[in-house]
Backbone as JSON, one array per atom type, in Angstrom:
{
  "sequence": "XXXXXXXXXXXXXXXXXXXXXXXXXXXXXXXXXXXXXXXXXXXXXXXXXXXXXXXXXXXXXXXXXXXXXXXXXXXXXXXXXXXXXXXXXXXXXXXXXXXXXXXXXXXXXXXXXXXXXXXXXXXXXXXXXXXXXXXXXXXXXX",
  "N": [[4.35, -13.34, -17.95], [2.03, -11.98, -18.75], [0.4, -13.75, -17.55], [0.73, -13.52, -14.85], [-0.02, -10.95, -14.39], [-2.81, -11.06, -15.25], [-3.68, -12.79, -13.22], [-3.2, -11.25, -10.92], [-4.89, -9.13, -11.51], [-7.44, -10.3, -11.56], [-7.79, -11.15, -8.86], [-7.96, -9.1, -7.76], [-10.41, -7.75, -9.06], [-12.1, -9.85, -8.15], [-12.32, -9.66, -5.39], [-13.08, -7.07, -5.33], [-15.87, -7.02, -6.28], [-16.96, -8.99, -4.31], [-16.24, -8.29, -1.7], [-16.94, -6.47, 1.32], [-16.38, -5.24, 3.73], [-16.63, -3.21, 6.22], [-14.83, -2.31, 7.89], [-12.44, -2.66, 6.94], [-11.89, -0.17, 5.45], [-11.45, 1.65, 7.61], [-8.52, 1.05, 7.83], [-7.56, 1.88, 5.36], [-7.86, 4.29, 5.62], [-6.13, 4.76, 7.53], [-3.58, 2.97, 7.52], [-2.72, 2.99, 4.78], [-2.48, 5.85, 4.02], [-0.4, 6.38, 5.98], [1.89, 4.59, 5.05], [2.39, 5.4, 2.46], [3.31, 8.1, 3.27], [5.62, 7.5, 4.22], [7.24, 6.18, 2.02], [7.18, 8.29, 0.44], [8.53, 10.25, 1.98], [11.13, 8.83, 1.97], [11.59, 8.63, -0.7], [11.97, 11.34, -1.46], [14.28, 12.48, 0.04], [16.0, 10.68, -1.13], [16.8, 8.39, 0.42], [18.0, 5.32, 0.34], [17.74, 3.3, 2.57], [15.47, 3.87, 3.8], [13.63, 3.35, 1.78], [14.14, 0.75, 1.43], [13.32, -0.48, 3.9], [10.37, 0.07, 3.33], [9.98, -1.63, 1.43], [10.16, -3.85, 2.65], [7.83, -4.09, 4.35], [6.06, -3.43, 2.41], [6.15, -6.16, 1.16], [5.56, -7.65, 3.22], [2.98, -6.96, 3.65], [1.89, -8.07, 1.32], [2.14, -10.84, 1.8], [1.23, -11.49, 4.7], [-2.04, -11.56, 6.51], [-3.15, -9.31, 6.69], [-2.42, -5.86, 6.12], [0.87, -4.62, 7.4], [0.66, -2.18, 9.12], [-1.95, -2.37, 9.88], [-2.04, -3.95, 11.87], [-1.0, -2.62, 13.85], [-2.96, -0.57, 13.7], [-5.2, -1.85, 15.02], [-3.99, -2.45, 17.37], [-4.17, 0.3, 18.48], [-7.08, 0.78, 18.25], [-8.16, -0.85, 19.98], [-7.92, 0.48, 22.35], [-9.55, 2.65, 21.98], [-12.92, 3.26, 22.09], [-15.07, 3.42, 20.01], [-13.77, 2.95, 17.53], [-13.63, 0.35, 14.73], [-12.32, -3.02, 14.68], [-10.18, -4.06, 12.47], [-10.44, -7.13, 10.82], [-9.62, -8.32, 8.84], [-8.48, -8.58, 5.53], [-9.17, -8.05, 1.9], [-8.35, -9.23, -1.22], [-7.66, -7.22, -2.95], [-6.05, -5.37, -1.45], [-3.64, -6.85, -1.16], [-2.77, -6.74, -3.84], [-2.52, -4.26, -4.06], [-0.52, -3.9, -2.63], [1.46, -5.53, -3.87], [2.15, -3.92, -6.3], [3.12, -1.63, -4.9], [5.26, -2.87, -3.79], [6.77, -3.45, -6.27], [7.18, -0.76, -7.28], [8.69, 0.41, -5.12], [11.04, -1.38, -5.58], [12.09, -0.71, -8.05], [12.67, 1.96, -7.44], [14.73, 1.52, -5.71], [16.64, 0.38, -7.46], [17.25, 2.67, -9.19], [18.3, 4.53, -7.62], [20.32, 3.25, -6.51], [21.9, 2.62, -9.06], [22.63, 5.37, -9.35], [21.08, 6.88, -10.9], [20.06, 9.63, -12.57], [17.64, 11.66, -11.78], [14.49, 13.46, -11.4], [13.42, 13.34, -8.47], [11.53, 14.28, -6.76], [9.61, 14.89, -8.44], [9.11, 12.05, -8.75], [8.17, 11.21, -6.54], [5.79, 12.65, -6.17], [4.14, 11.83, -7.92], [3.97, 9.17, -7.34], [2.62, 9.59, -4.97], [-0.15, 10.81, -5.98], [-0.92, 8.6, -7.62], [-1.26, 6.54, -5.6], [-3.06, 7.82, -3.8], [-5.19, 8.37, -5.18], [-5.72, 5.65, -5.91], [-6.74, 4.59, -3.27], [-9.05, 6.47, -2.71], [-10.75, 5.21, -5.13], [-11.06, 2.79, -4.21], [-12.52, 3.34, -1.6], [-14.5, 4.65, -2.46], [-15.67, 2.85, -4.3], [-16.37, 1.12, -2.28], [-18.5, 2.17, -0.81]],
  "CA": [[4.22, -12.05, -17.72], [0.71, -11.84, -18.97], [-0.56, -14.91, -16.89], [0.8, -13.05, -13.7], [-0.89, -9.75, -14.82], [-4.09, -11.69, -15.37], [-4.01, -13.37, -12.05], [-3.59, -10.1, -9.86], [-6.17, -8.25, -11.83], [-8.62, -11.51, -11.16], [-7.73, -11.36, -7.57], [-8.48, -7.61, -7.46], [-11.92, -7.75, -9.47], [-13.08, -10.96, -7.67], [-12.52, -9.04, -4.05], [-13.99, -5.84, -5.68], [-17.36, -7.81, -6.41], [-17.54, -9.63, -3.16], [-15.67, -7.56, -0.55], [-18.11, -5.54, 1.68], [-15.7, -5.08, 5.11], [-16.47, -1.52, 6.35], [-13.26, -2.28, 8.77], [-11.03, -2.34, 5.92], [-12.11, 1.18, 5.19], [-10.68, 2.24, 8.52], [-7.23, 0.64, 7.63], [-7.11, 2.57, 4.32], [-7.56, 5.75, 5.98], [-4.96, 4.86, 8.22], [-2.18, 2.35, 7.25], [-2.06, 3.2, 3.51], [-1.54, 7.09, 4.02], [0.91, 6.24, 6.79], [2.87, 3.98, 4.39], [2.8, 6.63, 1.47], [4.15, 8.95, 3.82], [7.18, 6.92, 4.74], [7.53, 6.24, 1.03], [7.13, 9.69, -0.09], [10.02, 10.65, 2.83], [12.0, 7.97, 1.39], [11.94, 8.98, -2.21], [12.24, 12.56, -1.36], [15.46, 12.12, 0.71], [16.74, 9.71, -1.89], [17.43, 7.55, 1.28], [17.86, 3.83, 0.18], [17.39, 2.58, 3.78], [14.07, 3.76, 3.92], [13.06, 2.66, 0.66], [14.27, -0.82, 1.49], [12.36, -0.79, 4.75], [9.05, -0.03, 2.81], [9.63, -2.78, 0.54], [9.73, -5.24, 3.26], [6.46, -3.7, 4.47], [4.98, -3.97, 1.08], [6.27, -7.58, 0.95], [4.74, -8.44, 4.4], [1.48, -6.68, 3.06], [1.4, -9.25, 0.17], [2.42, -12.38, 2.7], [0.34, -11.42, 5.7], [-3.37, -11.48, 6.07], [-3.45, -7.89, 6.59], [-1.09, -4.74, 6.0], [1.42, -4.51, 8.86], [0.36, -1.1, 9.92], [-3.19, -2.85, 10.28], [-1.74, -4.6, 13.37], [-0.66, -1.15, 14.75], [-4.19, 0.09, 14.13], [-6.11, -2.68, 15.47], [-3.33, -2.05, 19.04], [-4.61, 1.56, 18.93], [-8.37, 0.67, 18.08], [-8.47, -1.59, 21.31], [-8.07, 1.73, 23.57], [-10.53, 3.66, 21.46], [-14.2, 2.24, 21.97], [-15.62, 4.08, 18.55], [-12.98, 2.55, 16.35], [-13.69, -0.95, 14.56], [-11.09, -3.33, 14.38], [-9.91, -4.91, 11.17], [-10.42, -8.41, 10.87], [-8.91, -8.88, 7.61], [-8.41, -7.57, 4.14], [-9.42, -8.53, 0.82], [-7.16, -9.47, -1.9], [-7.4, -5.96, -3.57], [-4.79, -4.78, -0.73], [-2.32, -7.43, -1.43], [-2.51, -6.46, -5.1], [-2.13, -2.92, -4.04], [0.92, -4.03, -1.86], [2.61, -5.89, -4.87], [2.44, -2.7, -6.91], [3.88, -0.73, -4.18], [6.72, -3.44, -3.78], [7.18, -3.18, -7.57], [7.39, 0.81, -7.17], [10.24, 0.19, -4.18], [12.44, -2.07, -5.92], [12.68, 0.14, -8.97], [13.21, 3.03, -6.75], [15.84, 1.12, -5.03], [17.61, -0.09, -8.52], [17.51, 3.88, -9.61], [19.23, 5.18, -6.54], [21.83, 2.33, -6.35], [22.51, 2.82, -10.15], [22.68, 6.62, -9.62], [20.38, 7.51, -12.26], [19.64, 11.1, -12.14], [16.05, 11.86, -12.09], [13.88, 14.18, -10.38], [12.77, 12.21, -7.65], [10.14, 15.39, -6.35], [8.48, 14.36, -9.34], [8.66, 10.6, -8.86], [7.35, 11.14, -5.24], [4.64, 13.38, -6.63], [3.59, 10.86, -9.07], [3.54, 8.0, -6.61], [1.31, 9.81, -4.07], [-1.3, 10.86, -6.62], [-1.34, 7.28, -7.79], [-1.56, 6.02, -4.44], [-4.27, 8.44, -3.13], [-6.35, 7.78, -6.17], [-6.27, 4.23, -5.82], [-7.36, 4.78, -1.95], [-10.58, 6.95, -3.25], [-11.43, 4.38, -5.68], [-11.4, 1.72, -3.12], [-13.2, 3.91, -0.86], [-15.86, 5.31, -3.18], [-16.59, 1.69, -4.4], [-17.25, 0.25, -1.1], [-19.61, 2.72, -0.17]],
  "C": [[2.85, -11.78, -17.61], [-0.26, -12.48, -18.08], [-0.34, -14.21, -15.31], [-0.1, -11.8, -13.39], [-2.57, -10.11, -14.34], [-4.72, -12.11, -13.7], [-4.08, -12.23, -10.91], [-4.87, -9.32, -10.44], [-7.55, -9.01, -11.34], [-8.72, -11.25, -9.85], [-8.55, -9.98, -7.08], [-9.93, -7.29, -7.85], [-12.63, -8.59, -8.58], [-13.28, -10.27, -5.86], [-13.44, -7.78, -4.49], [-15.59, -6.07, -5.45], [-17.91, -8.17, -5.16], [-17.18, -9.36, -1.65], [-16.77, -6.52, -0.1], [-17.61, -4.88, 3.29], [-15.63, -3.64, 5.31], [-15.23, -1.32, 7.2], [-12.4, -1.92, 8.17], [-10.88, -0.82, 5.59], [-11.23, 2.42, 5.9], [-9.08, 2.35, 8.41], [-6.95, 1.5, 6.58], [-6.83, 4.17, 4.44], [-6.42, 5.99, 7.03], [-3.6, 4.03, 7.72], [-1.64, 2.7, 5.67], [-1.64, 4.6, 3.25], [-0.27, 7.25, 4.63], [2.05, 5.79, 5.81], [3.29, 5.07, 3.33], [3.42, 7.66, 1.95], [5.42, 8.72, 3.97], [7.8, 6.86, 3.31], [7.94, 7.24, 0.28], [8.71, 10.25, 0.56], [11.04, 10.15, 2.17], [12.42, 8.38, -0.01], [12.57, 10.51, -2.19], [13.67, 13.11, -1.0], [16.41, 11.42, -0.29], [17.53, 8.7, -0.82], [17.21, 6.05, 1.01], [17.46, 2.88, 1.47], [15.94, 2.73, 4.07], [13.34, 3.22, 3.01], [12.86, 1.12, 0.81], [13.39, -1.25, 2.83], [10.96, -0.54, 4.34], [9.12, -1.15, 2.0], [9.31, -3.84, 1.54], [8.34, -4.87, 4.05], [5.52, -3.99, 3.79], [5.03, -5.35, 0.91], [5.59, -8.36, 2.09], [3.39, -7.81, 3.99], [0.85, -7.59, 2.07], [1.56, -10.54, 1.02], [1.22, -12.38, 3.84], [-1.0, -11.34, 5.53], [-3.95, -9.74, 6.13], [-2.1, -6.88, 6.31], [-0.31, -4.66, 7.39], [1.17, -3.3, 9.83], [-1.07, -1.26, 10.29], [-3.32, -3.2, 11.76], [-1.76, -3.33, 14.1], [-2.01, -0.56, 15.02], [-5.11, -0.64, 14.72], [-5.76, -2.62, 17.17], [-4.24, -0.73, 19.39], [-6.22, 1.59, 19.15], [-8.89, -0.1, 19.24], [-8.84, -0.6, 22.34], [-8.9, 2.51, 23.17], [-11.9, 3.03, 21.2], [-14.96, 2.58, 20.54], [-15.25, 3.69, 17.43], [-13.43, 1.08, 16.04], [-12.35, -1.44, 14.27], [-11.18, -4.21, 12.92], [-9.55, -6.11, 11.25], [-9.82, -9.16, 9.91], [-9.19, -8.21, 6.38], [-8.77, -8.55, 3.1], [-7.85, -8.48, -0.01], [-6.7, -8.04, -2.89], [-6.17, -5.15, -2.76], [-3.83, -5.62, -1.02], [-1.75, -7.2, -2.95], [-1.76, -4.96, -4.99], [-0.39, -3.01, -3.39], [2.07, -4.58, -3.14], [2.94, -4.7, -5.95], [3.22, -1.88, -6.03], [5.37, -1.27, -3.9], [7.56, -3.12, -5.0], [7.96, -1.7, -7.53], [8.97, 0.64, -6.24], [11.42, -0.17, -4.89], [12.72, -1.23, -7.31], [13.36, 1.59, -8.61], [14.66, 2.89, -6.25], [17.03, 0.86, -6.04], [18.1, 1.49, -9.06], [18.63, 4.56, -8.59], [20.34, 4.13, -6.25], [22.54, 2.61, -7.65], [23.03, 4.43, -10.43], [22.2, 7.38, -10.66], [19.67, 8.75, -11.74], [18.12, 11.37, -12.96], [15.25, 12.89, -10.93], [13.06, 13.46, -9.43], [11.58, 12.89, -6.65], [9.33, 14.81, -7.19], [7.93, 12.81, -9.27], [7.71, 10.54, -7.63], [5.7, 11.71, -5.5], [3.61, 12.42, -7.3], [2.87, 9.63, -8.21], [2.5, 8.47, -5.87], [0.35, 10.22, -4.84], [-1.73, 9.8, -7.19], [-1.88, 6.76, -6.8], [-3.19, 6.57, -3.97], [-5.51, 8.01, -3.97], [-6.81, 6.51, -6.1], [-7.31, 4.04, -4.4], [-8.86, 5.3, -2.42], [-11.12, 6.1, -3.96], [-11.99, 3.51, -5.05], [-12.28, 2.22, -2.43], [-14.71, 4.17, -1.35], [-16.62, 3.91, -3.63], [-17.21, 0.6, -3.71], [-18.37, 0.88, -0.55], [-20.98, 2.44, -1.11]]
}
């Protein structure tokens, strides 16, 4: 487990040092807020199906070169001249997707096990943690 954590942190740190893609900032302002919104809706409504869909999206964020919503952003950016296209993402985005996937799997397990928990608080914590991560990534790229 420690080896996996070290590998994830190493990938995140290496990308933090070497990444300078301005276009990735646009994706963080579109892709991740949209994804967070869908996760929060799924958690607040305790809808397992929405959380399963967000898990698949997070898994695709790990496996694909870009977050799945970045492809949607690029399709929209093609028609709006002032928007930069996202050419690719650094490994820190894949690490973020790994943590999102783990969160979703834990929520699915809690929902299927019918664990009594205040899902509003859980959604709030997830939202704060996710937006804090976005702010940190945006500020460190400036």
